[in-house]
Every structure is written in C-alpha cells, then in structure tokens.
C-alpha positions as CSV (number, residue, x, y, z in Angstrom):
1,M,-6.4,-94.6,180.2
2,R,-5.6,-91.8,177.5
3,T,-4.7,-93.2,174.1
4,E,-3.3,-91.6,170.8
5,K,-3.5,-93.0,167.2
6,V,-0.5,-92.1,164.9
7,E,-0.7,-92.8,161.3
8,V,2.5,-93.6,159.6
9,D,3.1,-93.2,155.9
10,E,5.7,-94.9,153.7
11,R,8.4,-92.1,154.2
12,F,9.8,-94.6,157.2
13,G,9.4,-97.5,154.8
14,K,6.6,-99.5,153.3
15,E,6.9,-102.0,156.0
16,Y,6.1,-99.4,158.7
17,A,3.2,-97.7,157.0
18,G,-0.1,-97.9,158.7
19,C,-2.0,-97.2,162.2
20,Y,-0.5,-97.3,165.6
21,V,-2.4,-96.9,168.7
22,F,-0.5,-96.1,172.0
23,S,-2.0,-96.0,175.4
24,E,-0.6,-94.7,178.7
25,I,0.8,-97.2,181.0
26,T,0.6,-97.4,184.9
27,W,3.0,-95.8,187.2
28,A,4.1,-99.2,188.3
29,R,4.9,-100.4,184.9
30,R,6.8,-97.3,184.2
31,S,8.8,-97.5,187.5
32,R,9.7,-101.0,186.8
33,I,11.2,-100.2,183.3
34,I,13.3,-97.7,184.8
35,Q,14.6,-99.6,187.6
36,R,15.3,-102.6,185.4
37,H,17.6,-100.5,183.5
38,T,19.2,-98.3,186.2
39,R,22.0,-99.2,188.3
40,Y,22.4,-97.6,191.9
41,N,25.4,-97.3,194.2
42,S,24.7,-99.8,197.0
43,V,25.9,-97.6,199.7
44,T,24.7,-94.0,198.7
45,G,21.7,-95.0,196.5
46,Q,22.9,-92.4,193.8
47,V,22.4,-93.5,190.2
48,V,25.6,-95.1,188.7
49,S,24.2,-95.7,185.1
50,S,21.1,-96.2,183.3
51,D,20.3,-97.5,179.8
52,F,18.2,-94.7,178.4
53,V,17.6,-96.4,174.9
54,A,16.4,-99.6,176.7
55,I,14.0,-97.5,179.0
56,Q,12.7,-95.5,176.0
57,A,12.4,-98.9,173.8
58,E,10.6,-100.5,176.6
59,T,8.2,-97.6,177.3
60,V,7.4,-97.5,173.7
61,W,6.7,-101.3,173.5
62,A,4.6,-101.3,176.8
63,S,2.4,-98.3,175.5
64,L,1.9,-99.8,171.9
65,R,-1.3,-101.3,171.8
66,E,-2.3,-101.6,168.2
67,Q,-0.1,-101.9,165.0
68,P,-0.5,-103.1,161.4
69,L,-1.6,-106.7,161.0
70,H,1.9,-107.9,160.0
71,K,3.4,-106.4,163.4
72,P,6.4,-104.6,161.9
73,V,7.5,-103.1,165.2
74,T,9.0,-105.5,168.0
75,L,11.0,-104.7,171.2
76,E,14.0,-106.2,169.5
77,K,13.6,-103.9,166.6
78,L,13.2,-101.0,169.0
79,L,16.5,-102.0,170.7
80,G,18.3,-103.0,167.6
81,E,21.4,-101.2,166.7
82,D,21.8,-102.6,163.1
83,E,18.5,-104.0,162.3
84,G,16.1,-101.6,164.1
85,V,13.7,-98.8,163.4
86,S,14.8,-95.5,161.8
87,I,15.8,-92.7,164.0
88,E,12.8,-90.5,162.9
89,L,10.4,-93.5,163.6
90,G,11.8,-94.2,167.0
91,E,11.8,-90.6,168.0
92,L,8.1,-90.3,166.7
93,F,7.1,-93.3,168.7
94,S,9.3,-92.0,171.8
95,R,7.4,-88.6,171.8
96,V,4.0,-90.0,171.8
97,A,4.8,-92.8,174.5
98,N,6.5,-89.9,176.7
99,K,3.6,-87.7,176.3
100,L,1.2,-90.5,177.3
101,C,3.3,-91.8,180.1
102,G,4.1,-88.5,181.6
103,V,7.8,-88.7,181.0
104,T,9.1,-85.1,181.4
105,V,11.9,-83.4,179.6
106,D,13.9,-83.2,182.9
107,E,13.3,-86.8,183.5
108,Q,14.6,-87.6,179.8
109,R,17.6,-85.3,180.3
110,F,18.4,-87.0,183.7
111,L,18.0,-90.6,182.4
112,S,20.1,-89.9,179.1
113,E,23.0,-88.4,181.2
114,R,23.9,-91.3,182.9
C-alpha cells in the first residue's frame, strides 16, 4: 500500500513537530467509516445526514501509521471541538489521507453537504 511521510515543523505548536507517516487504507475500512457516520432513509435509502468531521477524523486516524514518540495526535484530538488539532494541521492531515485513500473532491463535497 502507498505511504506518505509528512514533516511537521513548530508552526502548529511544538507538541506536533515531527515526522508523521500515513498509509492508504482498504476499501472495506473506508466504507465502514463512511457507513458508521451516515444516516439513510429506511424507505428510500437516500442519505439523510452524514458527519463529515467524524468521517474525516476517522479516515486520518485509520491512515496514520507513525507519529512522534509522545503521540500528540489522537482520535479524540482530531474530533475535539475545544481541545483539538488546529484547523491548518487538520486540513494538512486530511489532504494527505484523502489523497492516499482515494477520497475524491466530489465525495468530499457530497459528504460535507449532508
């Protein structure tokens, strides 16, 4: 599976500085993450709502293979509204994970609209 290494400097905070390695995840894992955070109409099967933030956070978490030894990134921090990662760092991790995991711009748009 493809991997990508990201070097993060101190602009996101000293806590997050270091090397992160991301890897693509399987189709099944990605599908389960999306299904877990998407609600469907029981009659039509249409998407009623989806939690785009949770989908993105779990996708990043699932693809994160290595991080600095003190483990500054957790799923809770990726999901955290008050005590979480910065917008810029979250967006950086999301771009890397989406590229590796094949999440297209159209899929991102679709999921974020619900």
